[in-house]
C-alpha positions in Angstrom: -11.9 6.5 11.2 -13.1 6.7 14.8 -12.9 2.9 15.1 -9.4 2.8 13.8 -8.4 5.5 16.2 -10.0 3.5 19.1 -8.0 0.4 18.1 -4.8 2.4 17.9 -5.4 4.0 21.3 -6.1 0.5 22.8 -2.7 -0.7 21.4 -0.7 2.3 22.4 -2.2 3.4 25.8 -4.0 0.5 27.4 -1.3 -1.9 28.6 -3.9 -3.4 31.0 -6.2 -4.2 28.1 -8.9 -2.5 26.1 -11.9 -1.2 28.0 -13.9 -0.8 24.7 -13.6 -2.8 21.5 -15.4 -3.0 18.2 -17.0 -6.4 17.9 -19.0 -8.3 15.2 -22.7 -8.2 16.2 -23.3 -11.8 15.1 -20.2 -13.6 16.4 -18.8 -11.3 19.0 -15.4 -11.6 17.4 -13.3 -8.5 18.1 -12.5 -6.6 14.9 -9.2 -5.1 13.9 -10.3 -2.0 12.0 -8.1 -0.7 9.2 -8.3 2.3 6.9 -8.5 1.7 3.1 -8.8 3.8 0.0 -12.3 3.5 -1.2 -11.3 3.7 -4.9 -8.4 1.2 -5.0 -9.2 -0.9 -1.9 -5.5 -0.6 -0.8 -4.6 -0.2 2.8 -3.6 3.3 3.6 -0.7 2.0 5.6 0.9 0.0 2.8 3.4 2.7 1.9 1.9 3.6 -1.5 0.2 6.8 -0.3 1.6 10.2 0.6 0.1 13.6 1.3 -0.1 15.9 -1.8 -1.2 19.4 -2.5 -4.9 19.7 -3.2 -6.6 21.9 -5.8 -6.7 24.9 -3.4 -3.1 24.6 -2.2 -1.2 27.8 -2.2 2.5 28.1 -3.3 3.8 27.6 0.2 1.9 24.3 0.6 3.0 23.1 -2.8 6.7 24.0 -2.0 6.5 22.2 1.4 5.0 19.0 -0.3 7.7 19.1 -2.9 10.5 19.4 -0.3 9.0 16.4 1.6 8.8 14.4 -1.7 12.5 15.4 -2.5 13.6 14.4 1.0 12.0 11.0 0.7 13.9 10.1 -2.5 
């Protein structure tokens, strides 16, 4: 996650160019880190993920997530 955050910061806040990048140790090629779901392998940014109440969520959290889900439909 730290590497993905670094890449995002470079895109958003370094118009003069990145001062630090993540690079392949063998080739030197600059990486473009992404976040994926370990189970499905899907990109988290592909639109098929949303936040959901966890097992310890209270009623308020469950209601907030339901409102967000209803608003997205």
